[in-house]
N, C-alpha and C positions, 0 to 999 in steps of 0.2 A: 507431535506437531511437524509439519513440513512447511516453509516458508517461500514461497517465488520472489525473487529478485531480480529488476534490470532496471536500466537507465538508457539515457539517452547520452549525448557527447559531451553535454555540459556537466554533466553529475557523475562522470567515473571514477574520480579521486573520491568521494562521497559514498560511492557504492562498495568501492573498496574498502574501506574503513567499516563499514557496516557488516561486509560482508567476514572480514576479520573479527569484528565483533561478536556475530554469531558464532562463527567457530569458536572462539575464545568462552562462550556461553553456553555450546555442546548442543547449539539449535541446528537441525536438521534444515538443508536449504538446498534450492536449486537457482542456480546462477543462470538468467536469461540473457546477459551480456549487459553492456557491449564488454569486451574484454583486451581493449588496449587503448592506451589514451589519444591514441592516433586515429581510431576508428569513427566515421561518423553515423551517426545514425538519429531518424528524427523520434520524438517523443511519442507520439500515438503508436509506433513499433514497440517503446518499450512496454507501453501498455499493455499492448494485444500479447504478449509472449506471456508476460506474468500474471496476465488475467483468464488467458486460454487456461492455466495450469490450474487455477483454481475452478474454473467452470467444468474441468474434467473429474477434478477430485484428487488431481496429484498432489495439490497441494493445498492447505488449509486457509491461509493470509499469504499476503504478498505485499510488497514495500516496493513503490517504482519514484523514480526520482530523474529530475530533469533540473534545469536553472533555478525555478521557480517553486518546483512543485505543483503548478496551476496547470498546465498543459499535459501532463500525466494523469492529474486529478480528471479532469474534462474528458480524456479519451478514456478512461477506464471507466468511466461512469457511462458512457453509451454502451457497454457491452451488459448484456445479460446476467443479471444475479449479481454482478458488481458493486457494492456501497463502498466508493473511495473517501477519503477525506484529507486535504491537505493541511498539514499539522505544523505548526510550528513553536507550540507550547504544550506543557504537560497537561494542561488539563481538557484540552482539545484531543491529545492521543489517547488518553484513561477514555473519556467519557464518550468518546464516537464511538467505542470498544464497547461500553457499559449500557450506551442508552440508544447506540443506533445499529448495533451488531454490524458495525464498518468492518470489512474483510481484506480493505485495502490501504495500507500509508501511504501518502505521498507527501515528500517533502524535496525541496530547492536547495543545490550545493550552493547559490548564489545568494541564500537568505541565511542559511541555518549553519553553524559549526557542527565539527565531528562528532565533539563531547556530547553535545545537545541533542544531536540525530541519534545516537545511542540511546540515549536515554529514554528517548519517544519510544524508539523501537522497543525496548525494557516495558514501556507502560503500555503500549500498544500489544503486545505478545501476551504479557501476563493479567490482562483485565478482561472477565468473561463478561460476555453478556446478562445485564441481569433479567431480563425477559419481563415478565408481570406488564403492567402498563406500557413499556416499551415496546413489547410484542407487537401491539396492535398498531401502533406507528411506523415498525418495519413491515409491518403487512401491509400497510397502506402503501406503503415505498413500492414494495412488491407490486400491486395491484396497478399502481401509476404507470409503471415500467410494461406491464399487459396491458396499458390501455383501458382497466378496468374501474379505475378509480372515477366515480359519478360527483 
């Protein structure tokens, strides 16, 4: 599995902590920046770059970060094929994968600590989609995205 990771300027430290954690865990990733604490980037671009890698198949899952996690989540969910969830607790991080087949985890540096963020990353990356009755609902999300849900 390869993970896309990106952030805006409000979440650089959290991205760096998660990136280091991914390396410690031996998880392959592609870092879409920012690459320096002084660099500025608006959150829609963090979502854009990471989610394009998922859309193209270069990466299977993504982690996008901003101050609250909400902005990157809103931006990511505008992109076809992306199911992004802003999570700040272990239950949400696990079950958004298991039941919603989310492919992007969104978090905010201003609302979550590095230790919890790394735990949520581990849960998100290790939890498989359960399918079954949940597959119907994910198909409905996909139909909604295409304007086909009646």
